[in-house]
C-alpha positions in Angstrom: 120.1 26.6 72.0 117.6 24.6 70.0 116.7 25.4 66.4 113.9 23.5 64.7 114.2 23.2 61.0 110.8 23.3 59.4 111.4 22.8 55.7 113.6 23.4 52.7 112.9 26.6 50.9 110.9 26.2 47.7 111.5 28.0 44.4 110.5 31.6 44.5 110.1 34.4 42.0 109.7 37.2 44.5 113.4 38.3 44.5 113.3 38.8 40.7 112.0 42.4 40.9 114.7 43.7 43.4 117.4 41.8 41.5 116.3 43.5 38.2 116.5 46.9 40.0 120.2 46.3 40.7 121.0 44.4 37.4 118.4 44.8 34.7 117.6 41.4 33.1 119.1 39.3 35.9 115.9 38.8 37.8 114.5 36.2 35.4 117.6 34.0 35.9 117.3 33.9 39.7 114.9 31.0 40.1 117.0 28.6 38.2 120.3 29.9 39.5 119.1 29.4 43.1 118.2 25.8 42.5 119.9 23.6 45.1 121.0 26.7 47.1 117.9 27.8 48.8 118.5 26.8 52.4 115.9 26.0 55.0 113.5 27.7 57.3 113.7 27.3 61.1 112.6 28.7 64.4 114.3 29.1 67.7 112.8 26.7 70.2 115.3 27.4 73.1 117.4 30.6 73.2 121.2 30.4 73.5 124.4 31.5 71.9 125.7 29.9 68.7 129.2 30.8 67.5 131.5 29.9 64.6 133.4 26.7 65.6 130.8 25.4 68.0 130.0 21.7 68.0 126.4 21.0 66.9 124.3 17.9 67.3 121.8 17.1 64.5 118.8 14.9 65.2 117.0 13.5 62.2 114.0 11.5 63.2 113.2 8.2 61.4 111.1 8.8 58.4 109.2 6.2 56.4 110.4 5.7 52.8 108.1 7.5 50.4 106.1 4.7 48.7 106.4 6.3 45.3 110.1 6.8 45.4 111.0 4.2 42.7 108.4 5.6 40.3 109.6 9.1 40.9 113.2 8.0 40.1 111.9 6.3 36.9 112.7 2.8 38.1 
């Protein structure tokens, strides 16, 4: 089985309405509460079976360092 991870999920306001339907007033808090917990998007490149306890291999290709990293960090 091969999964290709595309990107990290970005902040989203779309779940706010259904959350408010279940717990009025809670929808507004979702965006901030989900920060750092959003997960990733991926697609199946090769079918197979993946079960709890299976050993996985993660391949992260070399990536150039972002040239503005020091500035973004305030250095």
